[in-house]
C-alpha positions in Angstrom: 77.7 52.6 91.6 78.8 49.8 94.2 77.0 46.8 95.6 77.8 45.8 99.1 78.4 41.8 98.4 77.5 40.8 102.0 73.9 42.1 101.3 73.6 40.9 97.5 70.4 38.9 97.1 68.7 37.5 94.1 70.0 35.8 90.8 71.6 37.9 88.4 69.2 38.9 85.3 69.3 41.1 82.3 67.2 44.1 81.4 66.7 46.0 78.5 67.1 49.6 79.1 66.5 51.7 75.8 67.9 48.9 73.8 71.0 48.4 76.0 71.3 45.3 78.4 72.1 46.1 81.9 72.7 43.7 84.8 70.1 43.4 87.6 68.9 41.5 90.6 65.6 39.6 90.2 62.8 40.8 92.5 64.5 44.1 93.6 63.1 47.4 92.9 63.7 48.3 89.3 64.9 51.7 90.5 67.5 50.1 92.8 68.9 48.2 89.9 69.2 51.2 87.7 70.9 53.1 90.6 73.3 50.3 91.0 74.2 50.1 87.1 75.0 53.8 87.1 71.4 54.8 85.1 70.2 57.9 87.1 68.5 59.6 84.3 65.0 58.0 84.2 63.0 60.7 82.3 62.4 64.3 81.5 59.8 66.5 83.3 56.7 67.2 81.4 56.7 71.2 80.9 60.5 72.1 80.6 62.1 68.5 80.1 64.5 68.8 82.9 66.2 65.6 83.8 64.5 63.3 86.3 65.6 60.3 88.4 64.7 58.3 91.2 64.1 60.5 94.4 62.0 58.9 97.7 62.0 55.2 96.6 58.6 54.7 98.2 56.3 56.1 95.7 55.8 59.4 97.1 57.2 61.4 94.1 56.6 60.8 90.4 60.2 61.2 89.3 60.9 57.7 88.6 58.1 57.1 86.1 59.3 54.9 83.3 57.6 52.7 80.6 58.0 48.8 81.4 56.9 45.9 78.8 54.9 48.6 77.0 52.9 50.2 79.8 53.6 53.9 80.6 53.8 55.7 83.8 55.4 52.8 86.0 57.0 53.8 89.1 60.3 52.2 89.0 60.7 52.0 92.6 57.6 49.9 93.1 58.0 47.0 90.1 60.1 44.2 91.0 62.7 43.1 88.5 62.4 40.0 86.2 64.8 38.9 83.3 64.1 40.3 79.9 62.1 43.2 81.4 62.0 45.9 78.7 62.4 49.5 80.2 62.1 52.7 78.0 62.7 56.1 79.4 59.8 58.7 79.0 58.8 62.1 77.9 61.9 62.8 75.7 62.8 62.9 72.1 64.6 61.4 70.4 66.2 60.1 74.1 66.1 61.3 77.7 70.0 61.5 77.4 69.6 64.0 73.9 66.2 65.6 74.2 65.6 68.4 71.7 62.9 69.7 73.9 65.1 70.6 76.5 65.6 73.9 74.6 62.3 75.1 76.4 64.2 75.3 79.8 67.0 77.4 78.1 64.5 79.5 76.1 62.3 80.7 78.5 64.8 81.1 81.7 61.9 83.2 83.4 59.2 80.3 83.0 56.6 79.7 80.3 53.1 80.1 80.3 52.2 78.1 76.8 48.6 79.3 76.5 49.8 82.9 76.0 52.4 82.3 73.3 51.2 83.4 69.9 47.7 84.3 71.5 45.7 86.1 69.3 48.0 85.6 66.0 45.9 84.1 63.1 47.0 80.5 62.2 50.1 80.6 64.4 48.0 80.5 67.5 46.0 77.1 66.4 49.3 75.7 65.3 50.5 76.5 68.9 47.5 74.9 70.3 48.2 71.9 68.6 51.7 71.5 69.4 50.8 72.0 73.1 48.1 69.2 72.9 50.8 66.9 71.5 53.3 67.7 74.0 50.9 67.5 77.1 50.4 64.4 79.3 52.8 61.8 80.6 54.1 59.0 78.4 52.3 57.4 75.5 49.8 55.0 75.1 50.5 51.3 76.3 51.0 48.7 73.6 48.2 46.4 74.6 44.9 46.7 76.7 45.3 46.4 80.4 44.5 43.0 81.9 41.1 42.9 83.4 41.0 43.3 87.4 40.0 40.3 89.5 36.4 40.9 91.0 36.3 43.2 94.0 36.0 42.2 97.5 34.3 43.1 100.7 35.5 42.8 104.0 34.3 43.8 107.6 36.4 43.9 110.5 36.5 45.6 113.9 39.9 47.2 113.3 41.7 48.3 110.2 45.3 49.2 110.6 47.0 51.4 107.8 50.7 51.1 107.8 53.1 48.4 109.1 55.7 50.6 110.4 56.8 50.6 114.2 53.5 52.3 115.1 51.2 50.0 113.1 53.2 46.7 114.2 53.2 47.9 117.8 49.3 48.4 117.7 48.8 45.2 116.1 50.5 43.5 118.6 48.7 45.2 121.3 45.2 43.9 119.3 46.7 40.4 118.9 47.7 39.9 122.5 43.9 41.1 123.4 42.3 38.5 120.9 40.7 41.3 118.7 40.1 40.4 115.0 41.9 43.1 112.6 43.7 43.9 109.5 47.1 45.2 109.1 47.7 46.4 105.4 51.0 47.8 104.0 51.7 49.1 100.8 55.4 48.0 100.4 55.9 44.3 100.0 57.6 43.8 103.2 56.5 44.9 106.7 58.6 47.0 109.0 59.0 50.4 107.5 61.9 52.5 109.0 62.8 49.4 111.2 64.3 47.6 108.1 64.8 50.5 106.0 65.3 53.7 107.8 68.2 55.4 109.4 70.1 53.6 112.0 68.7 54.7 115.5 69.6 53.8 119.0 66.6 51.8 121.1 64.6 50.7 118.2 61.9 48.4 118.8 62.5 44.9 117.7 60.7 43.8 114.2 57.6 41.8 115.5 55.5 40.6 112.7 51.9 39.8 113.3 50.0 36.6 112.5 50.1 36.0 108.4 46.3 36.1 108.2 46.5 39.6 110.0 49.2 41.3 107.8 48.7 42.2 104.1 51.3 43.4 102.1 51.8 45.1 98.8 48.2 47.0 99.9 47.7 50.4 99.1 44.7 52.3 100.7 43.9 55.1 98.1 40.5 56.5 99.6 37.8 56.6 101.9 34.2 56.2 100.8 30.8 55.6 101.9 27.9 53.4 100.4 24.7 51.6 101.7 26.8 49.6 104.3 28.8 52.4 105.9 32.2 53.8 105.6 35.0 51.6 103.9 38.5 52.1 103.2 39.4 51.3 99.4 42.4 49.2 99.0 44.3 48.0 95.9 45.8 44.8 96.8 48.4 43.1 94.6 49.2 39.5 94.7 50.3 36.8 92.3 46.6 36.3 91.1 46.6 40.0 90.0 45.5 43.2 91.4 42.1 43.3 93.4 40.0 46.3 94.7 39.1 45.7 98.3 36.5 47.4 100.2 37.1 47.4 104.1 34.7 48.2 106.3 35.9 48.9 109.6 34.6 50.0 113.1 37.9 51.4 114.4 40.5 53.0 111.9 44.0 53.5 112.9 46.4 55.4 110.5 49.9 54.9 110.8 51.1 55.7 107.3 54.1 57.6 108.3 55.2 60.5 106.0 56.4 61.7 102.5 60.1 62.4 101.9 60.8 66.1 102.1 62.8 68.4 99.6 64.2 71.7 100.3 64.5 74.7 98.2 67.9 75.2 96.1 68.6 75.7 92.7 68.7 72.4 90.5 67.2 70.3 93.3 65.6 67.8 91.1 69.0 66.5 89.6 69.3 62.9 89.2 71.5 61.6 91.9 69.5 63.6 94.5 67.9 61.0 97.1 65.7 61.5 100.2 67.6 60.2 103.4 65.5 57.1 103.8 65.7 56.3 100.0 69.5 56.2 100.5 69.0 54.0 103.8 66.6 51.8 102.0 69.1 51.3 99.3 71.7 50.2 101.5 69.9 48.4 104.4 67.5 46.4 102.1 69.4 45.8 98.9 73.2 46.7 99.6 73.0 49.5 97.0 75.1 52.5 97.7 73.8 55.9 96.5 77.2 57.1 95.1 80.8 56.9 95.8 81.2 60.8 96.7 78.2 61.4 98.7 77.2 65.1 100.1 74.9 64.8 103.3 72.4 67.5 104.1 70.1 67.5 106.9 69.3 68.1 110.4 68.9 66.4 114.0 68.2 62.8 114.6 67.6 62.2 111.2 70.6 63.6 109.9 72.3 61.5 112.5 71.0 58.3 111.6 71.5 58.6 107.9 75.0 59.4 108.7 75.4 56.4 110.8 74.0 54.2 108.1 76.0 55.7 105.5 79.1 54.9 107.9 78.0 51.4 108.2 78.2 50.9 104.8 81.6 52.4 104.4 80.8 55.6 103.3 82.3 58.8 104.6 80.4 62.0 103.0 82.7 64.4 101.2 80.7 67.0 103.1 78.1 66.9 105.8 75.7 70.2 106.2 73.7 71.0 109.0 70.5 72.9 108.3 70.4 74.1 112.0 67.6 74.2 114.4 64.5 75.5 112.7 63.2 78.9 114.3 66.1 79.4 116.6 67.3 83.0 117.4 70.6 82.5 115.3 72.4 79.9 113.6 72.4 76.8 115.7 73.6 73.4 115.2 71.1 70.7 115.4 73.4 67.6 115.8 76.7 67.2 117.8 80.2 67.9 116.7 81.1 64.2 116.4 79.4 64.2 112.9 81.9 66.7 111.8 79.0 68.6 110.2 79.0 72.4 108.8 76.3 74.8 109.7 75.5 75.8 106.2 72.7 75.3 103.5 73.1 74.4 100.0 72.7 76.8 97.2 73.1 75.1 94.0 73.3 71.6 92.8 75.8 71.4 89.8 75.4 69.0 86.6 73.3 68.7 83.6 71.9 64.9 83.4 72.8 64.3 86.9 74.4 65.8 89.8 78.3 66.4 89.9 78.6 69.0 92.5 77.1 71.3 95.1 77.6 75.0 96.0 76.7 75.8 99.6 76.5 79.0 102.1 78.0 79.3 105.5 76.1 81.7 108.0 79.1 84.0 107.5 77.9 84.5 103.8 80.8 82.5 102.5 80.1 80.0 99.3 81.9 77.0 98.9 81.7 74.3 96.4 82.2 70.6 96.5 82.3 67.7 93.9 80.0 64.7 94.6 78.0 62.1 92.6 75.1 61.8 95.1 73.3 64.2 97.5 71.2 62.8 100.3 68.6 65.2 102.1 68.2 63.7 105.6 65.1 65.5 106.8 62.3 64.3 109.0 59.4 63.0 106.5 56.3 65.4 105.7 53.4 63.4 107.5 51.1 61.7 105.0 47.8 63.3 106.3 45.7 62.9 103.2 43.6 60.0 104.4 42.9 61.9 107.7 42.1 64.9 106.3 39.6 63.2 104.1 38.0 61.3 106.9 37.7 64.9 108.4 40.7 65.1 110.9 42.1 68.3 111.6 45.4 69.1 110.1 47.6 71.9 111.5 50.6 73.7 110.4 53.7 73.1 112.3 56.0 76.3 111.7 58.7 74.7 113.7 59.1 71.5 111.4 57.5 73.4 108.2 55.0 70.9 107.6 51.3 69.8 108.3 50.6 67.1 110.8 47.3 65.5 112.4 45.8 66.9 115.5 45.1 64.4 118.0 45.1 63.9 121.7 47.5 61.7 123.7 45.8 58.6 122.6 45.7 59.4 118.9 42.2 60.0 118.7 41.3 62.7 116.2 37.9 63.7 117.4 36.3 61.7 114.4 34.3 58.9 115.7 36.4 55.7 115.1 39.7 57.3 113.9 43.1 57.4 115.5 46.4 58.2 114.3 49.7 57.1 115.4 53.5 57.8 114.6 55.0 60.2 112.3 51.3 61.7 111.3 51.7 63.4 114.8 55.1 64.6 113.7 58.9 63.8 113.9 59.6 60.9 116.3 62.1 58.1 117.0 61.0 54.6 115.9 60.4 53.8 119.6 58.3 56.8 120.2 56.3 55.7 117.2 55.5 52.4 118.5 54.5 53.8 122.1 52.0 56.2 120.2 50.8 52.8 117.9 50.5 51.1 121.3 48.5 53.9 123.2 46.0 54.1 120.1 45.4 50.2 120.4 44.6 50.5 123.9 42.2 53.3 123.3 40.5 51.4 120.8 40.3 48.5 123.2 38.8 50.8 125.8 36.5 52.3 123.3 35.4 48.6 122.3 34.8 47.6 125.9 32.5 50.7 126.5 30.2 49.7 123.8 
């Protein structure tokens, strides 16, 4: 691909990819370096051995799993590059580029249920079962035993905020000004979320970071549990000393975790070279890496406009921009202004074998067209990451207009579950400024609740 020279950072290092040396930038995500090197194919899918590549760049999908230094199933978007890193593509034989098991997808065009193949046939049934067991699972066992984890820790705080995007940062600022002790955790290695990695948007709030002793980066909340001391959030905190499990007990919990990258249904929508909109803007704004040279852009609304602006700032003019239109409108209705030059259309089929090479799309009058491209960017509002909220007992509703689920809450972000608030894109699509406002309201509601105790 191409790297913006003004954004290049980190010294140049060498990475071994399946025995081939490629150049990378020290410290940046492996998936970004691989895209920059033109290595879009990372693995094969488990069942049909279809090609897979990075999609979300945010650890929300499993498309970028690779073997790193003998450790299988590492998310390439979450591991930092270092000199001499050894990377292997997974789930293919003899290689991901030429995978003999790819015949499965061709031989069973209507799908395959392996439990019924040769069922009831003596001997053959047993052989098929052994073959299925050998092919099952992801990757192979690691070369060495995992290093032991550091001893678990426990922490008690009045308020815990999960997610350091615009909503979480704004809430933290309110609590800091009020002198309330709290912890803000972020699974990324830097705070800011869409403020420094998302689509460009007018009126976005400034990136104000909280005090260092308040902010934990590279900290992933993966569940909520209870023990004799009460409810706690289980957090995996990564640091130079190693990974550590931390139990955080909090009287008030604010979830500002944003959302997952969305995909839309069309044929071959999993081909390498297809990226979520915020994956593309993350590569451009943080690392100066372009998703491709001939980019097709598909999406709707403010997300489409913001990604289009991010591509334009990087010098990319899409070969085509498709507007999916306003959901639930009585007829075909554009969701963006004419200044984007977007066509009201929907993708039908991505073209290519190991990576995308073109796109078929259909206009409202039924006309099918084709365009060549080496990247396809899907600029859609994220689907709210409601999992933790649901585990805590919050009500989750389906929003037919956005075709996603979102957390039910009042104007302050209160969920109805004692001590649990939500903010930002958990409530549905919103601008960065609106997300920050919801974080501020939730923080003030938390303060009001603390004062009433």
